[in-house]
C-alpha positions as CSV (number, residue, x, y, z in Angstrom):
1,M,43.3,-41.0,17.0
2,T,41.9,-44.2,15.3
3,N,45.0,-46.1,15.8
4,D,45.0,-45.6,19.5
5,W,41.8,-47.9,19.9
6,R,43.3,-50.5,17.5
7,D,46.8,-50.4,19.7
8,K,45.5,-51.2,23.0
9,L,42.5,-53.8,21.6
10,N,45.6,-55.4,20.3
11,N,47.8,-55.5,23.7
12,L,44.4,-56.7,25.3
13,K,44.6,-60.5,22.4
14,T,48.0,-60.3,23.6
15,D,48.3,-60.5,26.8
16,L,45.0,-63.4,26.8
17,P,45.8,-66.4,27.7
18,Q,46.8,-68.7,25.0
19,V,44.0,-71.1,24.3
20,E,45.6,-74.0,22.6
21,E,42.6,-76.7,21.6
22,T,38.8,-76.0,21.7
23,Q,37.0,-78.4,24.1
24,E,33.1,-79.8,22.4
25,V,31.2,-81.1,24.3
26,V,30.0,-84.6,23.5
27,L,27.6,-86.7,24.4
28,A,29.0,-90.0,24.9
29,A,27.4,-93.4,23.4
30,K,27.1,-95.9,26.3
31,P,27.8,-99.9,24.7
32,A,24.4,-101.6,24.8
33,K,23.8,-103.6,28.0
34,K,23.6,-107.2,28.2
35,R,20.3,-107.5,28.9
36,Q,19.5,-106.3,25.3
37,V,18.8,-109.5,23.8
38,E,16.2,-108.8,21.3
39,P,17.1,-106.6,18.1
40,L,15.5,-102.7,18.0
41,R,13.1,-102.6,15.9
42,V,13.4,-98.8,14.0
43,E,10.3,-97.8,11.8
44,L,8.5,-94.9,9.7
45,D,5.8,-94.4,11.3
46,K,3.2,-91.0,10.8
47,R,1.7,-89.2,13.1
48,N,-1.2,-86.7,12.9
49,G,0.4,-86.2,8.8
50,K,3.9,-85.8,9.9
51,P,6.8,-88.6,9.7
52,A,7.9,-90.2,12.5
53,T,11.0,-92.7,12.9
54,L,10.4,-95.3,16.0
55,V,12.7,-97.0,18.2
56,T,10.3,-100.0,20.1
57,D,11.2,-102.9,21.7
58,F,14.3,-101.6,24.4
59,K,14.6,-103.3,27.5
60,G,15.6,-101.4,30.4
61,K,15.9,-99.1,32.6
62,D,13.7,-95.7,32.4
63,D,16.8,-94.0,32.9
64,E,18.6,-95.7,30.6
65,L,15.3,-95.2,27.8
66,K,15.7,-91.2,28.0
67,D,19.3,-91.3,27.9
68,L,19.3,-92.7,24.1
69,A,16.5,-90.3,23.2
70,K,18.5,-88.2,24.3
71,L,21.2,-89.1,22.0
72,L,19.0,-89.8,19.4
73,K,17.4,-86.1,19.2
74,V,20.8,-84.6,19.6
75,K,22.0,-86.0,17.1
76,C,19.6,-86.0,14.8
77,G,18.8,-82.5,15.7
78,A,15.1,-83.3,16.2
79,G,12.5,-83.2,19.0
80,G,10.5,-86.3,20.2
81,S,9.3,-88.0,23.1
82,S,9.9,-91.8,25.2
83,R,8.1,-93.9,27.0
84,D,7.1,-97.5,27.6
85,G,10.2,-99.2,26.1
86,E,8.9,-96.7,22.6
87,I,11.3,-93.8,21.3
88,L,9.3,-91.3,18.4
89,V,11.7,-89.3,16.9
90,Q,9.7,-86.1,15.0
91,G,10.8,-86.5,10.8
92,D,12.1,-89.3,8.9
93,F,16.0,-90.2,9.9
94,R,15.4,-93.9,9.6
95,V,19.2,-94.6,8.4
96,K,20.4,-92.4,10.6
97,I,18.9,-93.9,13.8
98,A,20.1,-97.1,12.9
99,E,23.8,-95.9,12.4
100,I,24.0,-94.1,15.4
101,L,22.2,-97.4,17.0
102,L,24.4,-100.1,15.3
103,E,27.7,-98.1,16.4
104,M,26.7,-98.3,20.4
105,G,26.4,-102.2,20.1
106,F,22.7,-103.0,19.2
107,K,20.9,-105.3,17.3
108,V,18.6,-103.1,14.8
109,K,16.0,-104.4,12.6
110,K,14.7,-102.2,10.4
111,I,10.9,-101.8,9.5
112,N,9.8,-100.1,5.9
113,F,14.0,-99.4,4.5
114,K,14.0,-98.5,1.3
């Protein structure tokens, strides 16, 4: 009796279509826009006694700012916000954010790095 359900399960497994590759959802990093001439400033700030990484001096549309903020927050696994050309990511992610922005083609000015 115990082998009956195992046989049925194995038969079901063989009947399923085989998936060769798994697909991952990856946020596409868009290249830097040509109108962003000035470097983005990446610095550490304290908000209510907690560390926060600020990205400032962004020149572009609000939609582009929100997309960039979302990408940075997802890659860092942290919360944050974006408004008025400024992105705030909760936590100290200065190095990681600077690397991501450089890979995307932005110029980065590092403030208060060790």
